[in-house]
mmCIF file of the C-alpha atoms, coordinates in Angstrom:
data_MODEL
# 
_entry.id   MODEL 
# 
loop_
_atom_site.group_PDB 
_atom_site.id 
_atom_site.type_symbol 
_atom_site.label_atom_id 
_atom_site.label_alt_id 
_atom_site.label_comp_id 
_atom_site.label_asym_id 
_atom_site.label_entity_id 
_atom_site.label_seq_id 
_atom_site.pdbx_PDB_ins_code 
_atom_site.Cartn_x 
_atom_site.Cartn_y 
_atom_site.Cartn_z 
_atom_site.occupancy 
_atom_site.B_iso_or_equiv 
_atom_site.pdbx_formal_charge 
_atom_site.auth_seq_id 
_atom_site.auth_comp_id 
_atom_site.auth_asym_id 
_atom_site.auth_atom_id 
_atom_site.pdbx_PDB_model_num 
ATOM 1   C CA . UNK A 1 1   ? 1.276   8.167   25.571  1.00 0.00 ? 1   UNK A CA 1 
ATOM 2   C CA . UNK A 1 2   ? 0.751   4.492   26.129  1.00 0.00 ? 2   UNK A CA 1 
ATOM 3   C CA . UNK A 1 3   ? 3.494   1.916   25.218  1.00 0.00 ? 3   UNK A CA 1 
ATOM 4   C CA . UNK A 1 4   ? 1.029   0.304   22.750  1.00 0.00 ? 4   UNK A CA 1 
ATOM 5   C CA . UNK A 1 5   ? 0.575   3.585   20.989  1.00 0.00 ? 5   UNK A CA 1 
ATOM 6   C CA . UNK A 1 6   ? 4.627   4.217   20.908  1.00 0.00 ? 6   UNK A CA 1 
ATOM 7   C CA . UNK A 1 7   ? 4.729   0.693   19.474  1.00 0.00 ? 7   UNK A CA 1 
ATOM 8   C CA . UNK A 1 8   ? 2.259   1.327   16.754  1.00 0.00 ? 8   UNK A CA 1 
ATOM 9   C CA . UNK A 1 9   ? 4.008   4.711   15.905  1.00 0.00 ? 9   UNK A CA 1 
ATOM 10  C CA . UNK A 1 10  ? 7.135   3.171   15.666  1.00 0.00 ? 10  UNK A CA 1 
ATOM 11  C CA . UNK A 1 11  ? 5.719   0.183   13.738  1.00 0.00 ? 11  UNK A CA 1 
ATOM 12  C CA . UNK A 1 12  ? 4.108   2.716   11.159  1.00 0.00 ? 12  UNK A CA 1 
ATOM 13  C CA . UNK A 1 13  ? 7.169   5.075   11.051  1.00 0.00 ? 13  UNK A CA 1 
ATOM 14  C CA . UNK A 1 14  ? 9.323   1.772   9.938   1.00 0.00 ? 14  UNK A CA 1 
ATOM 15  C CA . UNK A 1 15  ? 6.550   0.891   7.374   1.00 0.00 ? 15  UNK A CA 1 
ATOM 16  C CA . UNK A 1 16  ? 6.963   4.400   5.800   1.00 0.00 ? 16  UNK A CA 1 
ATOM 17  C CA . UNK A 1 17  ? 10.505  3.742   5.244   1.00 0.00 ? 17  UNK A CA 1 
ATOM 18  C CA . UNK A 1 18  ? 9.984   0.087   3.704   1.00 0.00 ? 18  UNK A CA 1 
ATOM 19  C CA . UNK A 1 19  ? 9.269   -0.338  0.234   1.00 0.00 ? 19  UNK A CA 1 
ATOM 20  C CA . UNK A 1 20  ? 6.300   1.908   -1.081  1.00 0.00 ? 20  UNK A CA 1 
ATOM 21  C CA . UNK A 1 21  ? 3.942   2.214   -4.228  1.00 0.00 ? 21  UNK A CA 1 
ATOM 22  C CA . UNK A 1 22  ? 4.424   5.221   -5.813  1.00 0.00 ? 22  UNK A CA 1 
ATOM 23  C CA . UNK A 1 23  ? 1.145   6.326   -7.507  1.00 0.00 ? 23  UNK A CA 1 
ATOM 24  C CA . UNK A 1 24  ? 0.023   9.435   -9.642  1.00 0.00 ? 24  UNK A CA 1 
ATOM 25  C CA . UNK A 1 25  ? -3.416  10.106  -9.681  1.00 0.00 ? 25  UNK A CA 1 
ATOM 26  C CA . UNK A 1 26  ? -4.715  12.172  -12.631 1.00 0.00 ? 26  UNK A CA 1 
ATOM 27  C CA . UNK A 1 27  ? -8.175  11.792  -12.271 1.00 0.00 ? 27  UNK A CA 1 
ATOM 28  C CA . UNK A 1 28  ? -10.826 9.166   -10.937 1.00 0.00 ? 28  UNK A CA 1 
ATOM 29  C CA . UNK A 1 29  ? -9.903  5.932   -12.795 1.00 0.00 ? 29  UNK A CA 1 
ATOM 30  C CA . UNK A 1 30  ? -6.798  7.395   -14.150 1.00 0.00 ? 30  UNK A CA 1 
ATOM 31  C CA . UNK A 1 31  ? -3.692  6.816   -12.104 1.00 0.00 ? 31  UNK A CA 1 
ATOM 32  C CA . UNK A 1 32  ? -0.365  5.206   -12.856 1.00 0.00 ? 32  UNK A CA 1 
ATOM 33  C CA . UNK A 1 33  ? 1.732   2.911   -10.343 1.00 0.00 ? 33  UNK A CA 1 
ATOM 34  C CA . UNK A 1 34  ? 5.572   4.190   -10.873 1.00 0.00 ? 34  UNK A CA 1 
ATOM 35  C CA . UNK A 1 35  ? 8.162   1.908   -11.239 1.00 0.00 ? 35  UNK A CA 1 
ATOM 36  C CA . UNK A 1 36  ? 10.696  0.168   -13.759 1.00 0.00 ? 36  UNK A CA 1 
ATOM 37  C CA . UNK A 1 37  ? 7.983   -1.558  -15.708 1.00 0.00 ? 37  UNK A CA 1 
ATOM 38  C CA . UNK A 1 38  ? 5.219   0.859   -15.443 1.00 0.00 ? 38  UNK A CA 1 
ATOM 39  C CA . UNK A 1 39  ? 3.631   2.446   -18.709 1.00 0.00 ? 39  UNK A CA 1 
ATOM 40  C CA . UNK A 1 40  ? 3.275   5.765   -17.211 1.00 0.00 ? 40  UNK A CA 1 
ATOM 41  C CA . UNK A 1 41  ? 2.767   7.854   -20.707 1.00 0.00 ? 41  UNK A CA 1 
ATOM 42  C CA . UNK A 1 42  ? -0.237  10.440  -19.595 1.00 0.00 ? 42  UNK A CA 1 
ATOM 43  C CA . UNK A 1 43  ? -2.656  11.903  -22.507 1.00 0.00 ? 43  UNK A CA 1 
ATOM 44  C CA . UNK A 1 44  ? -1.434  15.085  -22.174 1.00 0.00 ? 44  UNK A CA 1 
ATOM 45  C CA . UNK A 1 45  ? 1.032   18.041  -21.732 1.00 0.00 ? 45  UNK A CA 1 
ATOM 46  C CA . UNK A 1 46  ? -0.828  18.906  -18.342 1.00 0.00 ? 46  UNK A CA 1 
ATOM 47  C CA . UNK A 1 47  ? -0.699  15.470  -17.554 1.00 0.00 ? 47  UNK A CA 1 
ATOM 48  C CA . UNK A 1 48  ? 3.147   15.047  -18.136 1.00 0.00 ? 48  UNK A CA 1 
ATOM 49  C CA . UNK A 1 49  ? 3.988   18.095  -16.339 1.00 0.00 ? 49  UNK A CA 1 
ATOM 50  C CA . UNK A 1 50  ? 2.082   16.888  -13.347 1.00 0.00 ? 50  UNK A CA 1 
ATOM 51  C CA . UNK A 1 51  ? 3.616   13.521  -13.211 1.00 0.00 ? 51  UNK A CA 1 
ATOM 52  C CA . UNK A 1 52  ? 7.227   15.156  -13.748 1.00 0.00 ? 52  UNK A CA 1 
ATOM 53  C CA . UNK A 1 53  ? 6.448   17.141  -11.019 1.00 0.00 ? 53  UNK A CA 1 
ATOM 54  C CA . UNK A 1 54  ? 5.483   14.063  -8.770  1.00 0.00 ? 54  UNK A CA 1 
ATOM 55  C CA . UNK A 1 55  ? 8.442   12.327  -9.825  1.00 0.00 ? 55  UNK A CA 1 
ATOM 56  C CA . UNK A 1 56  ? 10.515  15.300  -8.406  1.00 0.00 ? 56  UNK A CA 1 
ATOM 57  C CA . UNK A 1 57  ? 8.618   15.271  -5.433  1.00 0.00 ? 57  UNK A CA 1 
ATOM 58  C CA . UNK A 1 58  ? 8.931   11.565  -4.593  1.00 0.00 ? 58  UNK A CA 1 
ATOM 59  C CA . UNK A 1 59  ? 12.646  11.683  -5.450  1.00 0.00 ? 59  UNK A CA 1 
ATOM 60  C CA . UNK A 1 60  ? 13.413  14.467  -3.122  1.00 0.00 ? 60  UNK A CA 1 
ATOM 61  C CA . UNK A 1 61  ? 13.938  14.331  0.347   1.00 0.00 ? 61  UNK A CA 1 
ATOM 62  C CA . UNK A 1 62  ? 12.179  17.444  1.675   1.00 0.00 ? 62  UNK A CA 1 
ATOM 63  C CA . UNK A 1 63  ? 10.094  16.631  4.906   1.00 0.00 ? 63  UNK A CA 1 
ATOM 64  C CA . UNK A 1 64  ? 6.511   16.037  4.899   1.00 0.00 ? 64  UNK A CA 1 
ATOM 65  C CA . UNK A 1 65  ? 4.623   19.178  6.229   1.00 0.00 ? 65  UNK A CA 1 
ATOM 66  C CA . UNK A 1 66  ? 2.254   17.616  8.902   1.00 0.00 ? 66  UNK A CA 1 
ATOM 67  C CA . UNK A 1 67  ? 1.248   14.123  10.001  1.00 0.00 ? 67  UNK A CA 1 
ATOM 68  C CA . UNK A 1 68  ? -2.199  12.739  10.893  1.00 0.00 ? 68  UNK A CA 1 
ATOM 69  C CA . UNK A 1 69  ? -3.317  9.574   12.630  1.00 0.00 ? 69  UNK A CA 1 
ATOM 70  C CA . UNK A 1 70  ? -5.805  7.489   10.865  1.00 0.00 ? 70  UNK A CA 1 
ATOM 71  C CA . UNK A 1 71  ? -8.097  5.818   13.411  1.00 0.00 ? 71  UNK A CA 1 
ATOM 72  C CA . UNK A 1 72  ? -11.215 3.545   13.548  1.00 0.00 ? 72  UNK A CA 1 
ATOM 73  C CA . UNK A 1 73  ? -14.359 5.408   12.283  1.00 0.00 ? 73  UNK A CA 1 
ATOM 74  C CA . UNK A 1 74  ? -16.908 6.465   14.615  1.00 0.00 ? 74  UNK A CA 1 
ATOM 75  C CA . UNK A 1 75  ? -20.068 4.529   14.612  1.00 0.00 ? 75  UNK A CA 1 
ATOM 76  C CA . UNK A 1 76  ? -21.589 5.296   11.263  1.00 0.00 ? 76  UNK A CA 1 
ATOM 77  C CA . UNK A 1 77  ? -18.406 3.323   9.586   1.00 0.00 ? 77  UNK A CA 1 
ATOM 78  C CA . UNK A 1 78  ? -17.087 -0.152  10.116  1.00 0.00 ? 78  UNK A CA 1 
ATOM 79  C CA . UNK A 1 79  ? -14.354 -1.592  12.326  1.00 0.00 ? 79  UNK A CA 1 
ATOM 80  C CA . UNK A 1 80  ? -11.989 -3.820  10.753  1.00 0.00 ? 80  UNK A CA 1 
ATOM 81  C CA . UNK A 1 81  ? -10.101 -4.593  14.143  1.00 0.00 ? 81  UNK A CA 1 
ATOM 82  C CA . UNK A 1 82  ? -9.351  -2.693  17.013  1.00 0.00 ? 82  UNK A CA 1 
ATOM 83  C CA . UNK A 1 83  ? -5.747  -2.879  15.829  1.00 0.00 ? 83  UNK A CA 1 
ATOM 84  C CA . UNK A 1 84  ? -6.575  -1.334  12.398  1.00 0.00 ? 84  UNK A CA 1 
ATOM 85  C CA . UNK A 1 85  ? -4.350  2.109   12.135  1.00 0.00 ? 85  UNK A CA 1 
ATOM 86  C CA . UNK A 1 86  ? -2.633  4.423   9.937   1.00 0.00 ? 86  UNK A CA 1 
ATOM 87  C CA . UNK A 1 87  ? -0.611  7.499   9.409   1.00 0.00 ? 87  UNK A CA 1 
ATOM 88  C CA . UNK A 1 88  ? -0.965  10.196  6.729   1.00 0.00 ? 88  UNK A CA 1 
ATOM 89  C CA . UNK A 1 89  ? 1.564   12.663  6.147   1.00 0.00 ? 89  UNK A CA 1 
ATOM 90  C CA . UNK A 1 90  ? 1.034   15.563  3.584   1.00 0.00 ? 90  UNK A CA 1 
ATOM 91  C CA . UNK A 1 91  ? 3.208   17.908  1.727   1.00 0.00 ? 91  UNK A CA 1 
ATOM 92  C CA . UNK A 1 92  ? 1.613   21.446  1.610   1.00 0.00 ? 92  UNK A CA 1 
ATOM 93  C CA . UNK A 1 93  ? 4.220   22.692  -0.893  1.00 0.00 ? 93  UNK A CA 1 
ATOM 94  C CA . UNK A 1 94  ? 3.144   20.566  -3.804  1.00 0.00 ? 94  UNK A CA 1 
ATOM 95  C CA . UNK A 1 95  ? 1.790   23.200  -6.081  1.00 0.00 ? 95  UNK A CA 1 
ATOM 96  C CA . UNK A 1 96  ? -0.804  21.359  -8.467  1.00 0.00 ? 96  UNK A CA 1 
ATOM 97  C CA . UNK A 1 97  ? -2.608  19.176  -5.845  1.00 0.00 ? 97  UNK A CA 1 
ATOM 98  C CA . UNK A 1 98  ? -1.859  17.163  -3.164  1.00 0.00 ? 98  UNK A CA 1 
ATOM 99  C CA . UNK A 1 99  ? 1.138   14.636  -2.221  1.00 0.00 ? 99  UNK A CA 1 
ATOM 100 C CA . UNK A 1 100 ? 0.933   12.548  0.856   1.00 0.00 ? 100 UNK A CA 1 
ATOM 101 C CA . UNK A 1 101 ? 2.377   9.319   2.294   1.00 0.00 ? 101 UNK A CA 1 
ATOM 102 C CA . UNK A 1 102 ? 0.169   6.982   3.871   1.00 0.00 ? 102 UNK A CA 1 
ATOM 103 C CA . UNK A 1 103 ? 0.742   3.842   5.815   1.00 0.00 ? 103 UNK A CA 1 
ATOM 104 C CA . UNK A 1 104 ? -2.058  1.568   7.226   1.00 0.00 ? 104 UNK A CA 1 
ATOM 105 C CA . UNK A 1 105 ? -1.778  -1.795  9.236   1.00 0.00 ? 105 UNK A CA 1 
ATOM 106 C CA . UNK A 1 106 ? -4.202  -4.501  10.082  1.00 0.00 ? 106 UNK A CA 1 
ATOM 107 C CA . UNK A 1 107 ? -6.635  -4.324  7.266   1.00 0.00 ? 107 UNK A CA 1 
ATOM 108 C CA . UNK A 1 108 ? -8.356  -7.272  5.591   1.00 0.00 ? 108 UNK A CA 1 
ATOM 109 C CA . UNK A 1 109 ? -5.294  -8.884  3.487   1.00 0.00 ? 109 UNK A CA 1 
ATOM 110 C CA . UNK A 1 110 ? -6.250  -8.693  0.024   1.00 0.00 ? 110 UNK A CA 1 
ATOM 111 C CA . UNK A 1 111 ? -9.208  -6.780  0.246   1.00 0.00 ? 111 UNK A CA 1 
ATOM 112 C CA . UNK A 1 112 ? -9.554  -3.343  -2.099  1.00 0.00 ? 112 UNK A CA 1 
ATOM 113 C CA . UNK A 1 113 ? -9.714  -0.024  -0.295  1.00 0.00 ? 113 UNK A CA 1 
ATOM 114 C CA . UNK A 1 114 ? -10.873 3.449   -1.636  1.00 0.00 ? 114 UNK A CA 1 
ATOM 115 C CA . UNK A 1 115 ? -9.025  6.554   -0.671  1.00 0.00 ? 115 UNK A CA 1 
ATOM 116 C CA . UNK A 1 116 ? -11.037 9.653   -0.176  1.00 0.00 ? 116 UNK A CA 1 
ATOM 117 C CA . UNK A 1 117 ? -10.775 13.386  0.596   1.00 0.00 ? 117 UNK A CA 1 
ATOM 118 C CA . UNK A 1 118 ? -14.253 14.508  2.120   1.00 0.00 ? 118 UNK A CA 1 
ATOM 119 C CA . UNK A 1 119 ? -15.177 18.355  2.029   1.00 0.00 ? 119 UNK A CA 1 
ATOM 120 C CA . UNK A 1 120 ? -17.874 20.052  4.314   1.00 0.00 ? 120 UNK A CA 1 
ATOM 121 C CA . UNK A 1 121 ? -20.351 22.927  3.185   1.00 0.00 ? 121 UNK A CA 1 
ATOM 122 C CA . UNK A 1 122 ? -18.672 26.361  4.102   1.00 0.00 ? 122 UNK A CA 1 
ATOM 123 C CA . UNK A 1 123 ? -14.947 24.698  4.306   1.00 0.00 ? 123 UNK A CA 1 
ATOM 124 C CA . UNK A 1 124 ? -12.380 25.786  1.492   1.00 0.00 ? 124 UNK A CA 1 
ATOM 125 C CA . UNK A 1 125 ? -12.241 23.333  -1.613  1.00 0.00 ? 125 UNK A CA 1 
ATOM 126 C CA . UNK A 1 126 ? -15.852 21.720  -0.909  1.00 0.00 ? 126 UNK A CA 1 
ATOM 127 C CA . UNK A 1 127 ? -17.025 23.065  -4.166  1.00 0.00 ? 127 UNK A CA 1 
ATOM 128 C CA . UNK A 1 128 ? -13.869 21.827  -5.997  1.00 0.00 ? 128 UNK A CA 1 
ATOM 129 C CA . UNK A 1 129 ? -14.425 18.280  -5.295  1.00 0.00 ? 129 UNK A CA 1 
ATOM 130 C CA . UNK A 1 130 ? -16.509 16.257  -8.043  1.00 0.00 ? 130 UNK A CA 1 
ATOM 131 C CA . UNK A 1 131 ? -19.284 14.263  -6.008  1.00 0.00 ? 131 UNK A CA 1 
ATOM 132 C CA . UNK A 1 132 ? -21.919 14.866  -3.628  1.00 0.00 ? 132 UNK A CA 1 
ATOM 133 C CA . UNK A 1 133 ? -22.546 12.789  -0.326  1.00 0.00 ? 133 UNK A CA 1 
ATOM 134 C CA . UNK A 1 134 ? -26.037 11.066  -0.737  1.00 0.00 ? 134 UNK A CA 1 
ATOM 135 C CA . UNK A 1 135 ? -28.554 12.570  1.291   1.00 0.00 ? 135 UNK A CA 1 
ATOM 136 C CA . UNK A 1 136 ? -26.026 15.586  2.141   1.00 0.00 ? 136 UNK A CA 1 
ATOM 137 C CA . UNK A 1 137 ? -25.542 16.999  -1.426  1.00 0.00 ? 137 UNK A CA 1 
ATOM 138 C CA . UNK A 1 138 ? -24.032 20.032  -0.413  1.00 0.00 ? 138 UNK A CA 1 
ATOM 139 C CA . UNK A 1 139 ? -21.258 18.272  1.375   1.00 0.00 ? 139 UNK A CA 1 
ATOM 140 C CA . UNK A 1 140 ? -18.762 16.989  -1.169  1.00 0.00 ? 140 UNK A CA 1 
ATOM 141 C CA . UNK A 1 141 ? -16.048 14.193  -1.503  1.00 0.00 ? 141 UNK A CA 1 
ATOM 142 C CA . UNK A 1 142 ? -13.203 12.607  -4.178  1.00 0.00 ? 142 UNK A CA 1 
ATOM 143 C CA . UNK A 1 143 ? -13.048 8.729   -4.152  1.00 0.00 ? 143 UNK A CA 1 
ATOM 144 C CA . UNK A 1 144 ? -9.528  9.035   -5.995  1.00 0.00 ? 144 UNK A CA 1 
ATOM 145 C CA . UNK A 1 145 ? -7.568  5.686   -5.666  1.00 0.00 ? 145 UNK A CA 1 
ATOM 146 C CA . UNK A 1 146 ? -8.411  2.203   -5.257  1.00 0.00 ? 146 UNK A CA 1 
ATOM 147 C CA . UNK A 1 147 ? -5.712  -0.213  -3.580  1.00 0.00 ? 147 UNK A CA 1 
ATOM 148 C CA . UNK A 1 148 ? -5.370  -3.631  -2.306  1.00 0.00 ? 148 UNK A CA 1 
ATOM 149 C CA . UNK A 1 149 ? -4.003  -4.225  0.932   1.00 0.00 ? 149 UNK A CA 1 
ATOM 150 C CA . UNK A 1 150 ? -1.194  -6.601  0.903   1.00 0.00 ? 150 UNK A CA 1 
ATOM 151 C CA . UNK A 1 151 ? -0.790  -10.345 2.230   1.00 0.00 ? 151 UNK A CA 1 
ATOM 152 C CA . UNK A 1 152 ? -0.386  -8.999  5.931   1.00 0.00 ? 152 UNK A CA 1 
ATOM 153 C CA . UNK A 1 153 ? -3.432  -6.483  5.675   1.00 0.00 ? 153 UNK A CA 1 
ATOM 154 C CA . UNK A 1 154 ? -0.779  -3.395  5.110   1.00 0.00 ? 154 UNK A CA 1 
ATOM 155 C CA . UNK A 1 155 ? -0.436  -0.902  2.487   1.00 0.00 ? 155 UNK A CA 1 
ATOM 156 C CA . UNK A 1 156 ? 2.561   1.938   2.123   1.00 0.00 ? 156 UNK A CA 1 
ATOM 157 C CA . UNK A 1 157 ? 2.444   4.440   -0.614  1.00 0.00 ? 157 UNK A CA 1 
ATOM 158 C CA . UNK A 1 158 ? 3.223   8.012   -1.775  1.00 0.00 ? 158 UNK A CA 1 
ATOM 159 C CA . UNK A 1 159 ? 0.612   9.619   -3.820  1.00 0.00 ? 159 UNK A CA 1 
ATOM 160 C CA . UNK A 1 160 ? 0.525   12.697  -5.877  1.00 0.00 ? 160 UNK A CA 1 
ATOM 161 C CA . UNK A 1 161 ? -3.326  13.727  -6.451  1.00 0.00 ? 161 UNK A CA 1 
ATOM 162 C CA . UNK A 1 162 ? -3.893  16.004  -9.214  1.00 0.00 ? 162 UNK A CA 1 
ATOM 163 C CA . UNK A 1 163 ? -6.626  18.429  -8.198  1.00 0.00 ? 163 UNK A CA 1 
ATOM 164 C CA . UNK A 1 164 ? -8.598  21.820  -9.461  1.00 0.00 ? 164 UNK A CA 1 
ATOM 165 C CA . UNK A 1 165 ? -6.834  25.198  -8.488  1.00 0.00 ? 165 UNK A CA 1 
ATOM 166 C CA . UNK A 1 166 ? -8.013  26.571  -5.012  1.00 0.00 ? 166 UNK A CA 1 
ATOM 167 C CA . UNK A 1 167 ? -7.695  26.259  -1.325  1.00 0.00 ? 167 UNK A CA 1 
ATOM 168 C CA . UNK A 1 168 ? -8.944  23.170  0.216   1.00 0.00 ? 168 UNK A CA 1 
ATOM 169 C CA . UNK A 1 169 ? -9.668  22.271  3.925   1.00 0.00 ? 169 UNK A CA 1 
ATOM 170 C CA . UNK A 1 170 ? -10.224 18.209  3.924   1.00 0.00 ? 170 UNK A CA 1 
ATOM 171 C CA . UNK A 1 171 ? -10.935 15.022  5.959   1.00 0.00 ? 171 UNK A CA 1 
ATOM 172 C CA . UNK A 1 172 ? -8.835  11.741  4.758   1.00 0.00 ? 172 UNK A CA 1 
ATOM 173 C CA . UNK A 1 173 ? -11.233 8.533   4.840   1.00 0.00 ? 173 UNK A CA 1 
ATOM 174 C CA . UNK A 1 174 ? -10.332 5.049   3.863   1.00 0.00 ? 174 UNK A CA 1 
ATOM 175 C CA . UNK A 1 175 ? -13.221 3.110   2.534   1.00 0.00 ? 175 UNK A CA 1 
ATOM 176 C CA . UNK A 1 176 ? -13.830 -0.638  1.621   1.00 0.00 ? 176 UNK A CA 1 
ATOM 177 C CA . UNK A 1 177 ? -14.280 -0.744  -1.692  1.00 0.00 ? 177 UNK A CA 1 
ATOM 178 C CA . UNK A 1 178 ? -17.083 -3.491  -1.518  1.00 0.00 ? 178 UNK A CA 1 
ATOM 179 C CA . UNK A 1 179 ? -19.669 -1.175  0.221   1.00 0.00 ? 179 UNK A CA 1 
ATOM 180 C CA . UNK A 1 180 ? -17.897 2.218   0.932   1.00 0.00 ? 180 UNK A CA 1 
ATOM 181 C CA . UNK A 1 181 ? -18.122 2.075   4.501   1.00 0.00 ? 181 UNK A CA 1 
ATOM 182 C CA . UNK A 1 182 ? -15.110 3.853   6.028   1.00 0.00 ? 182 UNK A CA 1 
ATOM 183 C CA . UNK A 1 183 ? -12.913 1.996   7.718   1.00 0.00 ? 183 UNK A CA 1 
ATOM 184 C CA . UNK A 1 184 ? -10.204 4.639   8.666   1.00 0.00 ? 184 UNK A CA 1 
ATOM 185 C CA . UNK A 1 185 ? -10.927 8.088   9.446   1.00 0.00 ? 185 UNK A CA 1 
ATOM 186 C CA . UNK A 1 186 ? -8.666  11.001  9.692   1.00 0.00 ? 186 UNK A CA 1 
ATOM 187 C CA . UNK A 1 187 ? -10.199 13.107  12.793  1.00 0.00 ? 187 UNK A CA 1 
ATOM 188 C CA . UNK A 1 188 ? -8.577  16.620  11.795  1.00 0.00 ? 188 UNK A CA 1 
ATOM 189 C CA . UNK A 1 189 ? -9.348  18.535  8.489   1.00 0.00 ? 189 UNK A CA 1 
ATOM 190 C CA . UNK A 1 190 ? -6.065  19.787  7.262   1.00 0.00 ? 190 UNK A CA 1 
ATOM 191 C CA . UNK A 1 191 ? -5.248  22.724  4.770   1.00 0.00 ? 191 UNK A CA 1 
ATOM 192 C CA . UNK A 1 192 ? -3.397  22.820  1.362   1.00 0.00 ? 192 UNK A CA 1 
ATOM 193 C CA . UNK A 1 193 ? -3.476  24.601  -1.706  1.00 0.00 ? 193 UNK A CA 1 
ATOM 194 C CA . UNK A 1 194 ? -3.486  23.341  -5.508  1.00 0.00 ? 194 UNK A CA 1 
ATOM 195 C CA . UNK A 1 195 ? -2.637  26.166  -7.811  1.00 0.00 ? 195 UNK A CA 1 
# 
């Protein structure tokens, strides 16, 4: 491992320990940023139960199950800069969806980005995702949350994502909200189950 990668890893680890935005995503366009001033009243009993479970998870100290680097995308994406990078940590034990922590650096400051999970035909969970990839209708995806990079081009967040029950094997992408080009890419598919 190079010294630059070690420094990047240390920087991202430090970033994960600094203040992070806590977000609960009930569905596309329906999310709550948690905090003392938040209006976090969900619409129904199911959403209220999910919110309570997410709060318990965020307040707990359980370690994350797996860590994945987020890197510049292949040719079909767009590179923000050579230094743009991130880290995704997931918790497979969260029952009703996916809980994860994400840290990203060297994005465009103040720019909006969309978080996405992407399936693949014949992979578990693909059929549970709500949208089809244009031109590849059998492949599904879910653009589930839009965030804004801070003044330094960074973002840190802990996110609980409510999903339809079932097993999943998905990729994680970060897209530019203006044109939906992928700017950060998780190389590995990862498994979890929503119950």
